[in-house]
C-alpha positions in Angstrom: 49.6 155.2 -24.1 50.4 151.4 -22.9 46.5 150.6 -22.4 45.6 152.0 -25.5 48.0 149.1 -27.6 46.9 146.6 -25.6 43.2 146.9 -26.0 44.2 147.3 -29.4 46.1 144.5 -29.3 42.5 142.3 -27.2 40.6 143.2 -30.1 42.8 141.9 -32.1 43.1 138.8 -30.7 39.3 138.3 -29.9 38.9 138.9 -34.0 41.0 136.2 -34.6 39.1 134.1 -32.1 36.0 135.0 -33.2 37.0 134.0 -37.1 35.3 130.9 -38.3 35.6 128.8 -41.0 33.4 128.4 -43.5 34.2 124.9 -46.1 31.6 124.2 -49.0 30.8 120.9 -51.2 31.6 122.4 -54.4 34.8 123.8 -53.6 37.0 122.9 -50.5 36.5 119.0 -51.0 39.6 117.1 -52.9 40.0 113.8 -54.2 40.8 111.3 -52.9 38.9 112.8 -49.8 40.0 111.4 -46.3 36.8 110.4 -44.7 35.5 113.3 -42.4 33.8 113.1 -38.9 32.4 116.3 -37.4 31.6 115.4 -33.3 32.1 111.7 -34.2 29.5 111.6 -36.7 30.1 111.8 -40.9 30.6 115.1 -41.6 27.3 116.8 -43.0 26.6 120.3 -44.7 25.0 123.4 -42.1 23.1 124.9 -44.8 21.5 124.4 -47.9 24.0 125.7 -50.1 26.3 123.0 -49.3 28.7 125.1 -46.9 30.3 123.5 -43.7 30.2 126.3 -40.9 32.6 125.8 -38.0 33.6 128.0 -34.9 36.9 129.2 -34.2 38.5 126.4 -32.7 35.7 123.5 -33.5 37.7 120.1 -35.3 36.8 117.8 -38.3 39.0 114.5 -38.2 40.2 113.1 -41.0 41.0 109.9 -42.2 42.4 107.6 -44.6 43.1 104.5 -42.4 43.6 101.1 -44.9 44.0 104.0 -47.4 48.0 105.6 -46.5 48.9 107.8 -44.7 47.5 111.4 -44.7 48.6 114.0 -47.3 49.0 118.0 -47.7 52.1 119.5 -48.4 52.0 120.9 -44.8 52.2 117.5 -43.2 55.3 116.6 -41.1 54.9 113.2 -40.6 53.1 110.2 -41.7 49.8 109.7 -40.3 46.4 107.9 -41.5 44.2 109.4 -38.9 44.3 113.1 -38.0 42.0 115.8 -36.1 42.3 119.6 -37.3 41.3 122.4 -35.9 39.4 125.7 -37.4 41.7 128.8 -37.5 39.8 130.8 -40.2 38.2 130.4 -43.5 39.6 127.2 -44.7 42.5 127.0 -42.8 43.0 124.4 -40.1 45.9 123.5 -38.1 47.7 120.8 -35.6 50.4 121.8 -33.8 51.4 118.2 -33.7 51.6 117.1 -37.0 51.2 119.9 -39.6 54.4 122.4 -40.0 51.9 125.7 -40.7 48.3 126.5 -40.9 47.1 124.9 -44.0 44.4 124.3 -46.5 41.8 122.2 -46.2 41.1 121.8 -49.7 44.4 120.2 -50.2 44.2 117.3 -47.8 44.1 114.4 -49.5 44.2 110.1 -49.0 47.1 108.0 -51.5 44.0 106.6 -53.0 40.2 106.3 -52.1 39.4 104.5 -48.2 37.3 101.2 -48.7 33.4 101.5 -47.3 32.5 98.3 -45.3 29.2 97.0 -44.1 28.2 95.6 -40.7 24.8 93.5 -40.1 23.5 95.4 -36.8 20.8 93.3 -34.4 18.1 95.7 -35.6 15.9 93.1 -38.0 13.2 94.5 -40.8 10.3 92.7 -42.3 10.4 89.1 -41.6 12.8 88.8 -39.8 15.7 90.2 -41.8 18.8 92.2 -41.1 19.0 95.4 -41.1 23.4 96.1 -42.9 24.3 99.5 -42.5 27.4 100.2 -44.7 29.9 103.3 -43.5 33.5 103.2 -42.8 35.3 102.1 -40.3 37.7 104.4 -38.2 40.0 103.0 -35.6 37.6 100.5 -34.4 34.8 102.3 -34.5 32.0 101.7 -36.7 30.4 105.2 -39.2 27.3 104.5 -41.1 25.8 106.4 -43.9 22.9 104.3 -44.7 21.0 101.0 -44.2 20.0 98.3 -46.4 17.2 95.7 -45.1 18.4 92.5 -47.1 16.8 89.4 -47.4 19.5 86.2 -46.5 17.0 84.0 -48.2 16.7 85.7 -51.8 19.4 87.2 -52.3 18.3 90.8 -52.2 17.7 94.0 -51.1 14.6 95.0 -49.7 14.9 98.2 -49.8 17.8 101.4 -48.4 17.1 103.9 -46.0 18.7 106.9 -46.0 17.6 110.9 -45.4 17.8 113.8 -48.4 17.7 116.9 -47.0 18.3 120.7 -49.4 21.7 120.2 -49.1 21.8 117.0 -51.2 21.5 119.1 -54.5 25.3 120.5 -53.5 27.0 117.0 -53.9 30.7 116.9 -54.4 30.9 116.6 -58.8 34.0 115.0 -60.6 33.5 111.7 -58.2 35.4 108.3 -60.1 33.1 105.3 -59.9 34.1 102.5 -57.8 33.8 98.6 -58.2 30.3 97.6 -56.5 31.1 95.6 -53.3 30.0 93.0 -52.1 31.4 91.7 -47.9 30.2 88.1 -48.3 26.5 89.0 -47.6 25.4 87.1 -50.9 27.1 83.8 -49.8 29.5 81.5 -52.6 27.3 83.5 -55.0 29.9 85.7 -57.5 27.4 88.1 -58.0 30.3 90.9 -59.1 30.3 88.5 -62.6 26.6 87.7 -62.4 26.4 91.6 -64.2 28.8 90.8 -66.9 26.8 91.1 -70.6 28.1 87.6 -71.0 26.9 86.2 -67.7 23.2 87.6 -67.4 22.9 86.0 -70.8 23.3 83.0 -70.4 21.5 83.2 -66.7 18.4 84.9 -68.6 18.9 81.9 -71.4 18.8 79.3 -68.9 14.7 80.5 -68.4 13.4 81.8 -71.4 15.4 80.0 -73.7 16.5 81.1 -77.7 14.3 84.4 -77.4 17.7 85.4 -75.3 18.0 87.3 -78.5 15.0 89.0 -78.1 15.5 90.2 -74.5 19.3 90.7 -74.0 20.7 93.4 -76.6 23.5 95.9 -77.2 21.2 98.1 -76.4 18.9 96.8 -74.1 20.6 94.7 -70.9 20.7 94.3 -66.9 22.7 96.9 -65.5 23.4 97.3 -61.3 20.9 99.0 -60.2 21.4 101.8 -57.3 18.7 101.6 -55.1 20.0 105.2 -53.1 21.8 107.0 -55.9 25.7 107.6 -56.0 24.6 111.6 -56.1 22.2 111.0 -53.0 24.6 111.8 -50.7 27.6 115.1 -50.1 31.0 113.5 -50.0 32.6 111.7 -52.3 33.5 108.9 -50.1 29.6 108.9 -49.2 28.7 109.0 -52.9 31.4 106.2 -53.5 30.0 104.1 -50.4 26.6 103.6 -52.7 28.6 101.3 -54.9 27.7 97.8 -52.6 25.7 95.2 -53.5 22.7 95.5 -50.7 22.0 98.9 -52.5 21.7 97.0 -55.8 19.0 94.9 -58.2 19.2 93.8 -61.6 18.0 97.0 -63.3 17.0 97.2 -67.1 19.5 99.2 -68.4 16.9 102.0 -70.4 15.1 102.5 -66.9 18.3 103.1 -65.2 19.5 105.6 -67.1 16.0 106.9 -68.0 13.3 107.7 -65.8 14.2 106.3 -63.2 17.5 108.8 -63.2 15.3 111.6 -63.8 13.4 110.8 -60.9 16.7 110.9 -59.1 17.5 114.3 -60.3 14.2 116.4 -60.1 13.6 114.7 -56.7 16.8 116.3 -55.4 16.1 119.2 -57.0 12.5 119.1 -55.5 13.8 119.3 -52.1 16.5 121.8 -52.7 14.0 124.2 -53.6 11.2 123.3 -51.2 13.4 123.1 -48.4 12.0 119.8 -47.3 13.9 117.6 -44.6 13.1 113.8 -45.6 13.9 110.1 -45.1 13.9 107.8 -48.4 12.9 104.5 -48.4 14.5 103.0 -51.9 13.1 99.8 -52.2 12.1 97.0 -54.9 9.3 94.9 -55.5 7.7 91.5 -57.1 10.2 89.5 -60.2 9.7 90.7 -63.1 8.1 87.9 -66.1 9.4 87.2 -70.2 8.2 85.4 -72.3 10.2 82.1 -72.9 10.4 80.1 -76.3 7.0 78.1 -75.4 5.3 81.4 -75.3 5.1 81.2 -71.3 5.6 84.3 -68.9 8.8 82.9 -66.5 9.8 84.6 -63.5 13.9 85.9 -64.5 16.5 85.2 -61.9 20.0 85.9 -62.3 21.3 82.7 -60.1 20.1 79.7 -58.3 21.7 78.8 -54.2 23.4 75.7 -53.2 19.9 74.0 -52.9 19.1 75.1 -56.7 16.9 77.7 -55.5 16.2 81.0 -57.4 18.0 83.9 -56.1 18.5 87.7 -57.3 15.5 88.2 -58.6 15.0 91.0 -61.9 12.8 93.2 -59.8 9.1 94.1 -61.1 9.1 97.5 -59.8 11.6 99.9 -58.3 10.0 102.6 -56.1 11.5 105.3 -53.5 8.9 106.2 -51.0 9.4 110.2 -49.9 8.9 110.7 -46.3 8.8 114.4 -44.6 8.7 113.0 -40.1 8.4 116.7 -39.1 5.0 117.1 -41.6 4.1 113.6 -41.3 3.7 114.2 -45.0 4.7 111.2 -47.9 4.3 110.1 -51.3 5.8 107.5 -53.2 7.2 106.9 -56.4 7.1 103.3 -58.6 9.0 102.8 -61.9 8.4 99.4 -63.9 11.4 97.4 -64.5 11.2 95.6 -68.1 10.9 97.3 -71.2 9.1 94.3 -72.7 5.2 95.3 -71.4 2.8 96.8 -74.0 1.1 99.8 -72.6 -1.8 97.9 -71.6 0.0 95.5 -69.9 1.8 98.1 -68.0 -0.6 100.0 -66.9 -2.7 96.9 -66.2 0.4 96.9 -63.1 -0.4 100.2 -61.9 -1.5 98.9 -58.4 -2.5 102.5 -56.7 -4.3 105.0 -58.1 -1.7 107.9 -59.9 -1.6 110.8 -57.9 1.4 112.2 -60.3 -0.6 112.2 -63.8 -2.3 115.6 -64.6 -1.5 116.7 -61.7 0.1 120.4 -61.7 1.5 120.2 -58.1 4.1 117.4 -59.6 4.7 119.6 -62.9 8.5 119.6 -61.2 9.0 115.9 -62.2 10.1 115.5 -66.2 10.2 112.1 -66.8 8.3 110.4 -69.6 5.8 108.2 -67.2 4.4 106.8 -70.9 8.0 105.7 -72.7 8.4 102.1 -72.1 12.3 102.2 -73.1 12.4 104.0 -70.4 10.2 102.7 -67.5 7.1 102.9 -67.4 6.7 105.1 -64.0 3.4 105.8 -61.3 3.0 107.7 -58.3 0.8 106.1 -55.1 0.1 107.7 -51.8 2.1 105.7 -48.9 -1.0 104.2 -47.4 -1.9 102.6 -50.7 1.3 102.0 -51.4 1.7 99.7 -48.3 -1.5 98.5 -49.0 0.6 96.3 -51.7 4.1 96.8 -50.9 3.5 96.0 -47.0 7.5 95.6 -46.4 7.4 98.9 -46.2 7.7 99.9 -42.1 4.7 101.7 -40.7 4.5 105.7 -41.1 2.2 108.2 -39.7 1.6 109.9 -42.9 -1.0 112.8 -42.9 -1.2 114.3 -46.3 0.8 113.7 -49.6 4.1 115.3 -50.0 4.2 117.4 -53.1 
């Protein structure tokens, strides 16, 4: 009898210890969400549907450092950073700082922790620095994406990040924060440049009285994300996209039109196709407007201390999507100017458009010939690099459809 009872207790103990934790990006992550690490890296889902699976005894580190102390109904003392252990389901424990097994979804920060940028020793096109954006926790930096940043002309060249099937299951109801600079734009007041009054004043210096035609209540310049907010999964990674090294002046109609459509369609397609990709989202060229003398002029938002124009309004925004495992890729390109005629826009297509009329790209729902939403086209990566040579060399064997 005693042996049978002992065996039953041992079985229950083994079941409890083998019980896993499962968290889902749409269900178990609250706001303001602590920055969450696993195995000393930013947390990632473990499957294509936004689930995070952990074995019993696995740990996560949660941090509100510089944003107050961790908040949870079971917290017994104030601490900014805490490591918790999977006890099963969505329950986590820490005998020193938690009173009892604690539901993960109740962990909060008093307010969102600020992301920051860090200049690396690595360089990109023409020796420009690669700047990482992420979070600093206990004197260690955890990057989320990187930017190739042109220090002379004060603009990002491209942002590089990953896009996987789980990115379609980003955390929802995340407030949009203010953009941060971290001094990368030197003494240029980049934050104020995008106000309607200031951008109108800047462009008016270049086009004169024609400004009333260009900057209007309907069409003006927005802070255009390169890596989109919802190209990232968790609240704290979404907020990290709001950095000026990941931003360039983008016309409002294009921002909310074909560029936004591409972002949504691409996330959904990567999920449906099961792709594991690296994305380079960047800008190229300087767009032009016609001044009151009838001349085309390049458009910038500021001048530096030597009176050189800086912060260009790009001619093109692009997304290069590359899958390293199959060495397939494609480039999606949009013209960032609603004031070109259809003929002028078509003359700016610098590659053979491989999307128009191609049923393989029926998943794209953009309207590529609508100037108010932005003229758009697609290129093979080798064809794209023939013009946009700042993209790193990639071995490409085929088109990613």
